[in-house]
Every structure is written in C-alpha cells, then in structure tokens.
Backbone as numpy.savetxt, mean C-alpha at the origin, in Angstrom:
# Nx Ny Nz CAx CAy CAz Cx Cy Cz
-12.31 65.78 20.90 -11.44 65.94 19.74 -10.40 64.99 20.12
-9.92 63.65 19.54 -9.18 63.28 19.88 -7.41 63.16 19.34
-6.62 63.61 20.03 -5.42 64.09 19.95 -4.43 62.87 18.92
-4.23 62.64 18.34 -3.32 61.48 17.59 -1.85 61.89 18.00
-1.34 60.67 18.45 0.43 60.97 18.94 0.91 60.59 18.01
2.04 61.66 17.93 3.09 61.47 16.68 3.96 60.04 17.10
3.97 59.86 15.95 4.57 58.40 15.79 5.66 58.59 15.98
6.62 57.58 16.54 8.18 57.82 16.68 9.23 57.80 15.31
10.05 58.53 15.68 10.67 58.58 14.43 12.42 58.88 15.09
13.39 58.49 14.59 14.84 57.91 14.91 15.35 59.35 14.63
15.53 60.35 15.20 16.15 61.71 14.74 18.04 61.80 15.23
18.39 60.78 15.85 19.61 61.34 16.32 20.40 59.66 16.48
21.91 59.48 16.86 22.30 58.34 17.56 21.57 58.12 18.49
21.28 59.08 19.46 20.80 58.34 20.88 19.23 57.50 20.45
18.86 58.02 19.87 16.98 57.35 19.50 17.45 55.92 19.06
18.34 56.41 17.98 18.70 54.79 16.79 19.17 53.52 18.18
20.19 54.42 18.92 20.61 53.23 19.94 19.34 52.40 20.79
18.26 53.59 20.87 17.09 52.39 21.86 16.11 51.98 20.74
16.01 52.72 19.91 15.65 51.82 18.57 16.22 50.23 18.17
17.34 50.43 18.33 18.34 48.97 18.17 18.26 48.10 19.42
18.16 48.87 20.60 17.98 48.14 21.74 16.98 47.19 22.06
15.58 48.31 22.01 13.99 47.22 21.53 14.08 46.15 20.43
14.94 46.44 19.10 15.03 45.64 18.16 15.41 44.42 18.88
16.95 44.36 19.65 17.47 43.42 19.98 16.17 42.31 21.03
15.42 43.46 21.82 14.66 42.69 22.86 13.79 41.36 22.32
13.15 42.49 21.22 12.24 41.48 20.36 12.82 40.34 19.75
14.10 40.24 18.77 14.78 39.76 18.76 15.46 38.28 19.80
15.81 38.77 20.62 15.78 37.68 21.62 14.71 37.09 21.99
13.37 37.75 22.54 11.97 37.05 22.62 11.72 36.41 21.65
11.67 36.50 20.38 11.67 35.67 19.12 12.28 34.48 19.12
13.39 34.30 19.41 14.66 33.26 19.17 14.12 32.27 20.46
13.60 33.14 21.78 13.22 32.28 22.70 11.89 31.37 21.94
10.90 31.81 21.85 9.73 31.01 21.31 9.88 30.14 20.35
11.24 30.76 19.96 11.13 29.22 18.71 12.08 28.14 19.38
12.86 28.44 20.15 13.78 27.54 21.44 12.88 26.67 21.66
11.77 27.26 22.32 10.40 26.68 23.02 9.58 26.09 22.70
9.63 26.32 21.63 8.77 25.55 20.33 9.28 24.34 19.77
10.94 24.55 19.46 11.19 22.70 18.85 11.61 22.05 20.09
11.95 22.97 21.18 11.57 21.66 22.31 10.38 21.47 22.61
9.34 21.81 22.85 7.99 21.13 22.52 7.62 20.04 21.51
7.69 20.14 20.36 7.89 19.64 19.02 8.40 18.56 19.39
10.08 18.65 19.91 10.90 17.42 20.15 9.86 16.66 21.09
9.82 17.38 22.27 9.01 16.13 23.17 7.97 15.55 22.61
7.01 16.39 21.71 5.81 15.16 21.10 6.25 14.16 20.29
7.60 14.76 19.48 7.70 13.49 18.32 8.06 12.42 19.15
9.28 12.86 20.32 9.33 11.49 20.80 8.40 10.44 21.75
7.20 11.69 22.34 6.11 10.48 23.05 5.28 10.29 21.54
5.33 10.74 20.39 4.27 9.79 19.27 5.11 8.88 19.06
6.38 8.72 19.09 7.77 7.99 18.48 7.01 6.33 19.55
7.15 6.76 20.57 7.16 5.93 21.97 5.09 5.00 22.21
4.38 6.08 21.56 2.74 5.90 21.49 2.71 4.60 19.88
3.81 5.20 19.20 3.67 4.10 17.78 4.38 2.83 17.89
5.34 3.09 18.75 6.21 1.42 19.89 5.25 0.65 19.89
4.32 1.62 21.48 3.19 0.54 22.01 2.47 0.17 21.59
1.93 0.48 20.01 0.80 0.39 19.39 1.58 -0.66 18.35
2.66 -0.74 17.82 2.91 -1.98 17.13 3.26 -2.90 17.92
3.42 -3.24 19.09 4.51 -4.31 19.91 2.38 -4.68 20.32
1.42 -4.24 20.66 0.16 -4.38 21.27 -0.30 -5.15 19.59
-0.28 -4.76 18.54 -1.01 -5.20 17.87 -0.24 -6.33 17.46
1.17 -6.52 17.14 2.07 -7.78 16.70 1.02 -8.64 17.97
1.20 -8.76 18.88 0.25 -9.70 20.01 -0.89 -9.85 19.13
-2.00 -9.14 18.85 -2.97 -9.63 18.24 -3.26 -10.61 16.97
-1.71 -9.90 16.18 -1.57 -10.73 14.77 -0.91 -12.36 15.10
-0.06 -12.14 16.12 0.55 -13.67 16.80 -1.02 -14.76 16.84
-1.93 -13.48 17.49 -3.17 -14.63 18.35 -3.94 -15.26 16.97
-4.26 -13.72 16.32 -5.11 -14.20 15.08 -4.35 -15.15 14.30
-3.09 -15.24 13.86 -2.51 -16.59 13.70 -2.84 -17.89 13.62
-2.85 -17.62 15.55 -2.95 -19.13 15.77 -4.07 -19.24 15.96
-5.31 -18.61 15.68 -6.47 -19.23 15.90 -6.81 -19.71 13.90
-6.20 -18.44 13.20 -6.40 -19.00 11.62 -5.73 -20.14 11.24
-4.73 -20.72 12.21 -3.86 -22.27 11.56 -5.16 -23.37 12.49
-5.56 -22.54 13.43 -6.10 -23.74 13.98 -7.68 -24.05 13.27
-8.47 -23.10 13.06 -9.43 -22.99 12.38 -9.12 -23.57 10.90
-7.85 -23.47 10.03 -7.53 -24.16 8.44 -7.75 -26.10 9.13
-6.43 -25.85 10.12 -6.90 -27.41 10.65 -7.81 -28.21 10.64
-9.21 -27.60 11.32 -10.09 -28.04 11.27 -10.73 -28.37 10.41
-10.91 -27.02 9.74 -11.90 -27.10 8.14 -11.42 -28.25 7.27
-9.63 -28.75 7.46 -9.28 -29.76 6.38 -9.51 -31.12 7.13
-9.95 -31.48 8.72 -9.68 -32.74 8.86 -11.78 -32.79 9.13
-12.12 -31.54 8.59 -14.05 -31.86 8.36 -14.41 -32.46 7.07
-12.90 -32.00 6.49 -13.20 -32.43 4.61 -14.25 -31.58 4.23
-14.40 -30.09 4.79 -15.57 -29.66 4.01 -15.15 -28.20 3.21
-15.98 -27.46 2.31 -15.23 -26.52 1.78 -15.32 -25.48 2.54
-16.40 -24.99 3.47 -16.81 -24.37 4.10 -17.48 -24.33 5.26
-16.81 -23.67 6.62 -18.09 -23.77 7.91 -18.60 -22.80 8.28
-19.65 -22.60 8.61 -20.55 -21.05 9.07 -20.70 -21.06 10.21
-20.56 -20.03 11.38 -20.48 -20.43 12.42 -21.51 -18.92 12.62
-22.05 -18.73 13.88 -22.72 -17.17 14.51 -21.64 -16.13 13.94
-20.42 -16.27 14.43 -19.52 -15.43 14.27 -18.69 -15.55 13.07
-19.11 -16.01 12.06 -18.06 -16.08 11.02 -18.48 -17.17 10.20
-17.57 -17.57 9.67 -17.12 -18.68 8.32 -15.78 -18.77 8.00
-15.61 -19.91 7.62 -13.57 -20.29 7.17 -14.12 -20.96 5.81
-12.99 -20.87 4.96 -13.41 -21.59 3.49 -11.69 -21.30 3.31
-11.72 -22.40 2.01 -10.59 -22.47 1.05 -10.83 -21.72 0.01
-10.46 -20.74 -0.40 -10.97 -20.00 -1.75 -9.97 -20.12 -2.95
-9.95 -20.58 -4.29 -9.12 -21.01 -5.27 -8.57 -19.34 -5.87
-7.37 -18.83 -5.71 -6.67 -18.13 -6.24 -6.11 -18.59 -7.57
-6.18 -17.44 -8.93 -5.66 -17.60 -9.73 -4.61 -16.94 -10.15
-3.21 -17.20 -10.65 -2.36 -16.13 -11.00 -1.90 -16.09 -12.08
-1.89 -15.48 -13.45 -1.70 -15.38 -14.24 0.08 -14.86 -14.54
0.74 -15.32 -15.47 2.16 -15.22 -15.75 2.21 -14.91 -16.49
2.92 -13.09 -17.44 2.71 -13.39 -18.55 4.57 -13.09 -19.10
5.05 -13.85 -19.72 6.52 -13.50 -20.11 6.66 -12.18 -21.00
7.83 -11.78 -21.25 7.64 -10.44 -21.99 7.98 -10.90 -23.37
8.00 -12.53 -23.58 8.13 -12.70 -25.11 6.84 -13.22 -25.97
5.58 -12.82 -25.01 4.23 -13.55 -25.47 3.90 -12.76 -26.57
3.74 -11.52 -26.57 3.64 -10.76 -28.03 4.33 -11.47 -29.26
5.81 -11.59 -28.72 5.98 -12.41 -30.12 5.62 -13.30 -30.74
5.55 -14.23 -29.52 5.25 -15.79 -29.46 3.41 -15.66 -30.36
2.87 -14.60 -29.56 1.54 -15.53 -30.11 1.03 -14.95 -31.47
2.37 -13.72 -32.02 2.40 -13.33 -33.59 2.88 -14.84 -35.00
3.68 -15.17 -33.65 4.48 -16.40 -34.31 3.21 -17.50 -34.74
2.63 -17.43 -33.86 1.56 -18.74 -33.64 -0.08 -18.31 -34.39
0.72 -17.42 -34.66 -1.08 -16.09 -35.69 -2.14 -16.04 -34.75
-1.84 -15.67 -33.55 -2.90 -15.84 -32.57 -3.33 -13.99 -32.24
-3.66 -13.90 -33.61 -3.97 -11.78 -33.55 -5.08 -11.67 -32.89
-5.79 -12.35 -32.24 -7.22 -12.32 -32.01 -7.04 -11.50 -30.61
-5.49 -12.09 -29.72 -5.14 -11.45 -28.75 -4.23 -10.66 -28.86
-4.03 -9.81 -29.63 -3.00 -8.79 -29.97 -3.75 -7.26 -30.44
-3.95 -6.43 -29.56 -4.53 -5.24 -29.66 -3.40 -4.06 -30.22
-4.06 -2.86 -30.72 -3.26 -2.54 -31.18 -3.52 -0.71 -30.59
-2.88 -0.16 -29.30 -3.68 1.29 -29.17 -2.51 2.33 -29.66
-1.38 2.42 -28.67 -0.61 3.58 -29.61 0.70 2.40 -29.83
0.78 1.05 -29.24 1.71 0.24 -29.93 1.07 -1.19 -29.90
1.68 -2.14 -30.10 1.13 -3.65 -30.21 1.01 -4.69 -28.72
0.28 -4.62 -28.19 0.35 -5.27 -26.76 -0.68 -6.35 -26.89
-0.21 -7.25 -25.79 -1.47 -8.22 -25.29 -2.23 -8.05 -25.17
-3.58 -8.54 -25.82 -5.36 -8.53 -25.24 -5.27 -9.58 -23.98
-5.16 -9.04 -22.45 -4.88 -10.31 -21.65 -6.11 -10.58 -21.54
-6.96 -10.22 -20.85 -8.94 -10.22 -20.85 -9.00 -10.92 -21.77
-9.17 -11.24 -23.21 -9.01 -12.11 -24.28 -8.32 -13.01 -24.32
-7.79 -13.48 -23.85 -6.49 -14.64 -23.74 -6.86 -15.30 -22.49
-7.16 -14.82 -21.48 -7.80 -15.60 -20.17 -8.71 -15.94 -20.55
-9.71 -15.55 -21.18 -11.09 -16.32 -21.76 -10.61 -17.35 -22.48
-10.30 -17.19 -23.48 -10.06 -18.44 -24.52 -8.67 -19.05 -23.90
-8.01 -18.87 -23.01 -7.10 -19.99 -22.18 -7.46 -20.82 -21.42
-8.75 -20.99 -20.71 -9.29 -21.51 -19.97 -10.10 -22.24 -20.29
-9.87 -22.36 -21.87 -10.66 -23.78 -22.49 -9.09 -24.41 -23.52
-8.37 -23.42 -23.14 -7.11 -24.44 -23.26 -5.84 -24.09 -23.00
-5.82 -25.07 -21.59 -4.77 -25.23 -20.53 -5.34 -26.27 -19.92
-3.53 -26.71 -19.42 -3.41 -28.33 -19.22 -3.66 -28.03 -17.68
-3.69 -29.59 -17.24 -3.90 -29.61 -15.65 -2.65 -28.78 -15.25
-1.48 -28.81 -15.44 -0.39 -28.21 -15.26 -0.20 -26.62 -15.23
-1.32 -25.99 -15.67 -0.96 -24.64 -15.82 -0.62 -23.95 -17.29
-0.02 -24.74 -18.28 -0.02 -24.37 -19.37 -1.06 -23.77 -20.20
-0.50 -23.28 -21.09 -1.67 -22.56 -22.41 -1.21 -23.68 -23.80
-2.04 -23.82 -24.28 -1.42 -24.42 -25.79 -3.02 -24.20 -26.74
-2.18 -24.11 -28.11 -3.20 -23.39 -28.87 -4.03 -24.84 -30.02
-5.11 -24.58 -30.10 -5.46 -25.34 -30.81 -4.88 -26.55 -31.16
-4.40 -27.16 -31.65 -3.05 -27.78 -32.13 -2.63 -28.45 -31.39
-2.19 -28.13 -30.08 -1.79 -28.16 -29.02 -0.04 -27.96 -28.75
0.37 -26.97 -29.27 1.29 -26.15 -29.33 1.34 -25.42 -28.14
2.92 -25.75 -27.30 2.79 -25.11 -26.28 2.59 -23.16 -26.61
2.12 -22.27 -25.50 2.78 -21.39 -25.30 3.24 -20.60 -24.23
4.83 -20.65 -24.60 5.71 -20.79 -22.80 5.31 -19.38 -22.82
4.78 -18.33 -23.14 4.84 -17.17 -22.64 3.82 -16.61 -21.65
2.74 -17.91 -21.23 1.86 -17.51 -20.54 1.75 -19.03 -19.39
2.00 -18.80 -18.11 1.38 -19.84 -17.69 -0.14 -19.41 -16.44
-0.13 -20.50 -15.87 -1.59 -19.91 -15.00 -1.10 -20.90 -13.43
-0.94 -20.25 -12.37 -0.68 -20.88 -11.26 -1.97 -20.75 -10.36
-2.73 -21.87 -9.67 -4.25 -21.71 -9.41 -3.67 -22.51 -7.93
-3.91 -21.61 -6.56 -3.51 -21.89 -5.32 -4.83 -22.05 -4.55
-4.87 -22.03 -3.70 -6.39 -22.35 -2.51 -5.71 -21.21 -1.30
-6.41 -20.31 -0.71 -6.13 -19.44 0.50 -7.26 -19.95 1.18
-7.03 -19.95 2.89 -7.75 -20.07 3.37 -7.87 -18.59 4.39
-9.43 -18.87 4.24 -9.99 -16.86 4.34 -10.92 -17.19 5.52
-10.80 -16.27 6.38 -11.97 -16.30 7.54 -13.21 -14.92 7.36
-14.04 -14.96 7.37 -14.52 -13.91 7.22 -15.40 -13.65 8.34
-15.57 -12.47 8.81 -15.93 -12.45 10.10 -17.06 -11.19 9.52
C-alpha cells in the first residue's frame, strides 16, 4: 500500500511565515521571468524594426530600378509609334483608363432633365450609374462632357480618359 503524504497545513505563525517566504520566492521568480521576457521581446522588436528598415531600403532600390526601366520602355514605345510591343520577357503598352466623376447635384439634375431611367429607388433615390454610363457613352462630347438628346449639358457627370503605361511580365 502506498501511503498518502499529509498535505502541508499552516498551523501557527511560524508555518505562516515559512509559507509567505516560499510565496515571496515564487513571486520574485515570476517577476524575473516577466522581466526577462520583456527584455527579450524588446530585443526582438528592435531586430524586427532593423529588418523592416533594411527591407524597405532594398525594396526602394528595386522600385527606383523598375521606374527607370519603365520610363525607358515607355519612351521606346512612343518612339516606335506602336500600341503594344511584345518580347519573350513580357510586353509593354499604353492602355486607356476611364474615370467617371459624379457631382453631388447629379440626382437633382437628372430629375430636372426628366432622365428618370437613370434614377433607381432602393431605400432612397439614387443614380443608376451603370445605366447612365451605358447611355452616356453615346452622348459624350470630345471633352468628356455628357449631354442630353437635345444637346443640354449634364453638369453633374464628367468623364476623363487617360492613358496609362503598362508593363506585363
């Protein structure tokens, strides 16, 4: 048979004092571990910050190189007078980018001009931008302004077309 050890019990001031001494030792060790962990974390965070800084510097060097070659390729494409040039390592081209700008007054303006096909109601009235875009493509001036069938300007919407240089690898 195995004898069970009797569990320690505080029975007087002397045993209480001994238990408090053991508690104090455990608390000091706990605090030491906390301090060591904090110091280790700080060293690691400093190292991580150094690594991030080095990474950013190295990446910036590569961005500078990419920008340099991007500019050279764009100039070459313009000089060649082509829309696209393809090579084994990739292609370069200018692509059109269309930006639609909507004024806050557009909804009121569409109501005023009775262009109700481009107003939809969900919880409140709003501009049907998809429908308006499709219709406006046939009602756009060369300067990016949209006009009604009667030639009346819709000032609440403008369209900007730009070209972006693109490299595909």
